[in-house]
Each structure stands twice: as structure tokens, then as C-alpha cells.
N, C-alpha and C positions, 0 to 999 in steps of 0.2 A: 897530029900533035895536039890540037885543040880538044879533040874527043877524048885522048886519054886523060888530059888534065882535068875534063868535066867528070870522068869516071871517079877518078882520084878524090876530086871534091865531094862527090856524092856518097863516096865510102867514108870519108872523113868527117863530114857533116852528116850522117845519117838519120839521126834523130831531130826533128824539127817539130814546130808547134804550127799547126794549119790554122792561119788567121780566120778562115770561115767555118771552123769546125768547133768553136767554143772551147778551145784548148784541147781538143782531140790530139793525142800524140800519134803522129805518123813517121813512116820510115821508107825512104827511097833506097831502093836496091837497083842498080844496073842490071838488065835483063840476063847480061852473060855470067853476073855473079850469082844471080838466082837460080839459073839452071845448073851451074857449077856446083851449088850447094845440094840442089835437089839430086843431081848425079852422085855427090858424095856421101848423101844418106843411103840410097840404095847400094852403092858399091862398097861402102864402109860395113853394110849389114851383111852383104855376102861375103866378103873377106872374112870378117869375125867369125861368121857361121862355119866357115869352112875351117878356120883354125880350131875352133873348140870342138868341131865334129868327133875327133877320134877318143874325147874324154866324156861324151854325153851320158850322163847318169852312171858313170863307171866309178864316180867318187861322190857317194851319198852321204849328205850331212857330214862331209870332211873336206878339208882343203886338200887340193892337188899339190903333192911335194915338189919342192924346187928342183929337185934331181930328176923328176919325171919328165923325160924330153918329149915335148909335141913338135911334130914335124912342120916345117915350113920351107919351100924350096920352088923354084920355077918349074912350072909344069904340074905342081900339086893341085892347083885348083882345077886344072881340066881333068886330073886323074880323078877328083872327087866328083866333079860334075858327071863323068861317065860311070864312075864305080859305085858311087853312092847318091844317086839322084834324089832319093827321098830325104836326105839330109835337110834339103831346103824347103821344108814343109812351111817354114815361118815365112818364106817369100812367096812361093807359088800360093800360098793360102791369101797373102795380102793381094796378089794379083787377081784372085777371084772378084775381090771387090773393086779394085781399080777398073778391070774388064767391065764391071757392070755401070760404074760411072761413065766409062767411055762410051757404051752403047746406049744408056738411057739418061744420061745426064745428071747434074748434081741434085736433081729432085727425085732421083729414083726411090721407090718406097722400099721399106725394110723387106717385105716379101720378096722382092727381086733379089736381095742379097741372099736372103735365106735359101731360096730355091737354087740359086746358082751354087751356094755352098753345099746343100744338102744333096743334090744330083750330081756333084763333081765326082770322078773316076779315082780320086786319091783316098788313101786310107786315112783314117782319124782315129784318135783316142780322147779319153778323158771327156772333159766337158764338151769338146767339138763332137765327138760322137754320140754322147748323150743329147745332144742338140739336135744332130742329124737325124737320129731315130725319132725325135719328137716331131720334127718338121714331115717326115715322111709319113707320120702316122698322125698328123693332124694338129700337132700343137705348134703354133707359129710363135714368133718373137712378138712380144719379150717374155711370154710365158715358156718359150723353149729354153731359156736359160735361167730361169727361176730356181732357186734352190729347192723349192718344194717339188719341182719337176725334173731336176738335175742335180744328182748327189755330188757332181764335180765342179759345181758351180763356181767355187772360189779357186780354182785351179788356174795355171797359168795361160790358159788357151788365147784368150784375146789379147793379153799382154804381148804374146810374140807376134800378133796379128795386126797392131795398131800402127804400126810405123806409117802406113800410106795416109793415116788421118792426120798426122802432125805434118807430113811432107807436103801435102797438098793445102795446107792452112798456115802459111809462112806469117808468124807473128800474131796471129788470130787464135789463142788458146781456147776461148770459149766457143769458136766455130769447131775446132778439132774435138772438142767435148761432145758438140751436138752430133758430129757425125760418129763419135763413138758410142753415143747414146742409141742410135739407130741400129748399128751394125753390132756393137759389143754385147748387147742383150740378146742376140740370137743364141749365144753359147754361155753367157757367164752374168753374173750377179754379185752385188756386194764387193767385197774385197778383189774378187776375180775381175769385175769391171773396172775397179779402179785402177788396176795394174795397167790396163790398155788406156785409159784416159791420162794417166800420169805420164806413161811413155810417149804418147802422143803430142802432150803438153811440152815436154822436154825437146822434142823434135821442132815443134813449133817456134819456142824460143831460141832454139839454136840459130835460127836464121837471123836474129837481130841483135845477139850478144854474144860476145866470145868470153864471157865470164862464165866458168862453168859452176861456180858456187851459187851465183845469181841464177843460173838456169834451172838448177836443181830445187833451189828454194822457191823461186817465184812460180814454178810449174806446180809445186805441192799446194799452193793455194786454191787450185780447182778441185782438190780433194777435201771433204769434209773433215775439219781437224779432229773431231770426236771418232772417227772410225779409226778402227785398229790398224788399217793399212797405212794411214797418215801417221799415226803413233810409231809404227815401224820406221817408217821413213825418217820421220824426225829424230829417231835414236841414232840411226846411221849418221845423220848430219851432225849431230851432237857428238858423237864418239869420235868422229873424223876430227872435229874441232880440238878435242881432248887430247888425241893421238894422231896428229897429222903426219906422222913419219913412219908408221907401222900399221900397214892394213890388217894384219892378222890379229892385232889385239881387238880392233874393232869387229872383224869376223867372228871371234870368239865370243864377244859380248852379244852379237846378234844370234848366234846359233843357241847361246844359252838362254836367251829370253824368247826367242821367236821360232825356233824349230820344233813346231808342235801342230802339225797339220789336225784339223778337227772335222773336214768335211769328206774328202776323197777317201773311200773305203780301202783304196790301195796304199795310202800314205799314213793313216791313222795308226798308231803304235807300231811305226815301221820306219826305218832310216830313210826310205824312199820318200822325198817331200817335193811335190810338184805344186804346192801352193804358191799362190801369186805373191805373198808377202815376202816371204823368204827369197825367192828368186829375184824380185824386184830390188831386194836390199843388195843383193850381189852385183846388179847392173850399176847401183849407185856407188858400192865400194870401188868398182873399176873406173867410173867417171871422176870421183873426187880423188883418189889416190893416183889416177893415171896422170894427172898434171897436164892435161891436154897433149900428152904424148901418145899417139896412135897405138904403138906397140905394146906400151906399158899400160894403157888402158884395157887392151884386148886381153893381155896375158893375165893381168890381175882378176879380170872379170871371169875369165876361164877358169883360172885356180881357185876361186871360190867353190866351185864343185856344183853338184846337183845338176840342174839343166844347163850344162856348161858349154852348149853350142848357141842356144837361144839367148842366154844373158849377155854373153859377149857380143852377139849380134845386135841386140838393142843398143848396148854401149858404143859400139863401133859405128851404128849407124847415126846415132846422136851426135858423136864427135864427128863422124864424117861429114855431117850437115853444117856443123860450126866451122870446119875446116875448108870444105869445099874438096869436091874431087881432085882438083889440080894439086892440093897441097896434102893429100895422103901421101906418106913416103913411098917412094919407088920400090922399097923392098917389100913393103906390103902389097903393092899392086902388081908384083911380078906375077905373070900368068893372067891377069884380069882381062887385058885386051883380046887375049884369046878365046875367053868364054863369054865376052859381053854380046856377041852375035848369036850365041846358042840359046834356042828355047829351053826354059824350064821344064822339067817333066810335068805332065799332065796339062800343059799350056801350049800355045802358040805364039808366046810372049817372050823375049829375050830381056836381058837388062838394057840393051840398046833402045828396045820398043819401050820399055818402062820409064826410061829416062824422059822420052818424048811425052809419052801419055801423062806422067805425073806433073810435068812442067806445064802442059795445058790445062790440066785440072787446076794447078795452083793459080794461074792466071785467071782462070773463071772465078774461082772462089774469091780471089782479090776483089775482082770486080763486083760480084754479088754483094760483098761486104763495104760496098762504098769506097773502094779504092779505085785508082786510076792506072792504065796501062797505056804507054805510048811505044815508039819505034825503040827507045833506048833504054827506059826504066820501067819499074813498078812502083806505085806509090800505095803503100800499105797502110790502113788503119790499124794501128797496134790495140790490141784489146787488153785491158786490166782484168787478171783472172777473177772468175766469179765460182764459188764453190758449187759443184753438183750436187744433187740431192743425197742425203743420207740413205744408205741400203745397209742392212745388217742380214748377212746370211746365217742360218743356224742359230738364230736367237733363241737363248735358253735351251739349247743343247749341247751338251757335253759329253764326249765319247767316255765311257767308263770301262768298256770290256770289248775285247776281241774273242767273240764266242765260237769256238770250233764246231762246225756242222759237218763235215765230210759226208754230205748229202750227194748221192746219185739218182736224180730225180726221174723215175721211171713213169710211175702212175701217182703216187701220193707220198706226201712227207710233211712232216710238221716239228716245229720247235717251240719252246717257250723262252721267254725272257721278262725281266722287269726294268721299266724305264718309261720313256716317253717316245722313243722311235728307234728305228734299225735300218741298216741298209747292209744287203746280201751280196757278196762278191761271186762271181762265177761266170759261166758262159754255156751256150749251146754248140755243141760241136758235131760235124757230120763223121760218120764212121768211115774210116779209111779201108777202102775195098779196092784192090787192084791199082793202088798208087793214086785214086781220086776219092775225094771226100764228098759224100752224098750232100746235097743241098735239101734243107727241110726247114719248115717253120711251126715250131711248136705253138700251140694255144693253151695257156695256163689261166687258172684262176687262183687268186690269193684271198684267202679268208682270214680276218683278224677277229678273234674272240667270237667265232661262228659267223660273222656278217661278211658278206663279199666286198672286198677292198677295191679290187681291179680284176679286169680281165685282160691280158697281155700277150703279146706275140714275141717269141725268142727265135729269130732267124739265126740258122747257122753260117749264113753268108757273113763273111768278115765285114764287107762294106757296109752292109745294113743291120750288122748285129746290135742288140741291146746291151751297152757297155757294162751297166750295173742291173743285173736282172729284177731284183726286188727291193723296195724300201717303203718306208712310210715313217713320216715325222708329225709331231704335234698331236700325240696320243696321250690319254690321259696317263699320270704317273701311277702305275700299278703293274701287276704280273698280266702278261699277255700270251695268248696262244696264236701262232701263225700256222695256217695250214695251207698246202700248196696241192692243187690237183691238176694233173695233165689231161686235157679233154682230147687229144688226138695222138696217144703213145704210139711210138714206133721203134722197129729195131734199126733202122738207117741212121739214127743219131741219138746222142744222149745230152743230158743237163747235169753239169757238176757244180755244186754249190759249197765251196771249202768253208767259208767261214761268215759270220756277220758281225758287224760294228754294233754295239748297243750304246743308245744314249739315254742320259738322264737329265734332269733339270738343273743339276749342280755338278761343278767339276768334281773329280775325286780329290 
């Protein structure tokens, strides 16, 4: 009885001033509450990812109608685990980094995370795949995620993988940002990196506050206010205050102002939008309009469309951390206990394993940052958010044209454009003979205005492929000629280049 009363007192009077810490704000959390919140974060992410799975990128740049039924029933989670294991990429990607911390400790270098990520068996896309190719070819972080080396640098990739950084940094938003700096720059830069920093900060603050408005606004203080990312999030927060009862009004305002990808060649001048800003906005819409109701939060974030499994996964994970595993409604946990012991695809790690590892890492981070852990509670030194450095991707680069190329590159090809940069979409593919695609690695030279700009490899292997075959930015503004020369032609494979995105130094 005394122990229970002690826990209640700790929860009720959780924010205190440490007499020996010059006014340092600390929070005491019973260990059982801390672990329940960590479990809630991982479980919430998994549940909401499952719910949003059937709609992923099926509703591009549009809301999912209210009458579009999204399934949820007992046994559905296991069906998805077994039938669509690749859906959980935003979780098993997290676990790559959790596993490195487990094996090498909190001071593991960026190179360890980069290599574990690059040599993993799972398939990747966009900024992740660009980074994998870079690492496999000798370009290590942070250069592997920089926009000059990664045309998808402002995509959503680290945003969907940053949950672990917040879950291991309860109440320590600057520590979560430091972890995000080390790992997020493997694959992202600028607004793409900020997406992960912000998501991790919201997780971190969800441990110490049950005020969602406070969490989303306080976490945003870690992002430079002058960045486009911060401006987009501020818009969502402001429009929610102006229209607190209708999320669709805010959705439309966000869509009208921010649905304009400038980096990813697959998304520019296209309804497909995998940019971090717009998808972070849909996380916020769910969190703010969901009113801490787990089902409402998940459903709204899903119905915002675009990356409609990853966005509710982040929203559900943040709210799950705030609520704790034990307070996620049973309706949404139906089938969860059945899958918690099952290893995620490409890993030997289950949700149950993840709960334990993430809890241990959180205790280690608490102690490393001056906190205390005893047999009953953790005493956390709460950090005041400090903005990370300003990064501007694609600075002075504005897409002005989607130039149709329709090139099948066998030996040589060329095209002309006027502007300051370009990015060419396409891929190398093995010829299908007898049901098997040939594996081959092309070697190609790219010349710009007669000068050799790069020698590059284009593997047909899907895991090691170069996601964007050719690009070059920061060119003088004038007319340019790009010439491509295959050094090792073959009839086993081909290279198709459908179009190029052309950039100028001023918007249209």
C-alpha cells in the first residue's frame, strides 16, 4: 500500500526543482511507468502503421474520403505481419539502429549505423536507397545524406525512422536531436533531417507532458524557426487554433501552400509527394485534432493521405508514449499480444525484445545525461529545447521543367537544358530470360559541356541499385549539354531514362 501511494505521489508531483542543480528542472518517473510509456510508443507505432497500411500512397495529394472503409478486426495484425511484412519498414529500420546501440553502446560511431543500414537485406527507396548506394560506394555520412550527393535528401526517410531517438531520450529533447544528428544525416539533410529531429523531440516530450498542444509547440523549438520545415509546422499549429473543430479546413490550407515538392525527382510536378514537410504536417493534424483519442488520432492522420501508413505510425507512437501501453484502448490492441513475440522481417527482434532494449537504452541515456536511476524510479534532467543548426537543401534551386527524355541508353546519349541543375529519373534493369533477370553493373561516364563530371556504376541489383541515376546541381545559369557514355555495353541489361527535372535559380 505504501509503495502504491509513493508511486501516486511521484506521478502527481512529477516536476520538481533540484536543490543542487541551480534550478535544473527534473522529472521523477516510476520505472514501471517509464517502461509502460516506452512500450506504448513502440506498440502505438506498430498498431497505427498496420491500420494505415492498405491506403499507403493510394491517395496522393488528397484526403481519404470518410466513406472509404479501412479494416480493423481481431487477427488483422497477424494477417498483416504474415502477409505484408514489408509494411513495417519504418519499424525494422528503427531496429537496425536500436541493435547497433545494443551491441556497441551509446557512443557507437555514425559509421557503425551507416554500415548496418547499408548492408541490411531489406529493400530501400528514395533518400534511404540513395544513401545506401553512397555508403556502398565510399561516401559516408554526413555526406551520404547531403543534397548535393542525395537528390532525395528532403524526403520522409529519417522522419519515419527517428522514433527510437525520442524513445531512448525521455524528457531530453536535445539529446534526441544529437542522436538524430549522428544517424539522420546518413540519409537526409535540411527539411528531411528536421522531420526526424521533430518527431523524436515530440516522443521525448510525450514522456513528461500529457498536454498535446504543449508537446507539439515545445518540440518545434529544436527546429530553426527560419527553416521552411518550421514554417510549415507553425502554419498547421496556427490553422488548428483558427479552425479547432474541422481538420479538413486545415488540411486544405496545408495542401494549397505546401504541396510542392522541389527535391525528389519522382515527386516534382507530380501528385506523389514524399517530402518531409507535407507528411510531417499530416502527423501534426492527427495529433492536434485527435484530442488524445487514440483511434481518432490514427484515423485522421491516415485520412490525410500521402504516406498514410508512416504518418499515423508516428502520430500513434507519440500518443502511445503519452498514454502508455496500458492505456491504449483494447479495441486498438486487439491482436497485439499475438504479434508481440514475432520477429520483424529482416531481423531477429520482436516487439517484446524491442520493449526491453529500448527501456535499457533509456535508462543508460538518463544516467549519461546526469539523471539518476534507483530500484523504483528514474530522475530525469529535463532539457530546455535548443535549436539545431540551420540547413537549407536545394538552396537557390527551383524546378522549372519536367523534360521528357525517353532515352534507352545502350552506348551514348545526350540532352540539352537551360538552368542551374538537373536530376534524371530512371534505372538499370536486367533482361528477363527464362524467368530470371540478369544481374549486371553498368559503368557510365557523364560529361557536362564536354567535361567529365562523374564516373558512376549502375547496378541492376534492386538492393544495391542507384535510385537516381544522374544529377548535377550548382551549375552556372546558362544552356548546358549533358552527354552519357556507357563504358561496358551489354545485351544482358538496359538503362532507361524517362525524364529529367530541370532547375533554375528562380521559381517559375
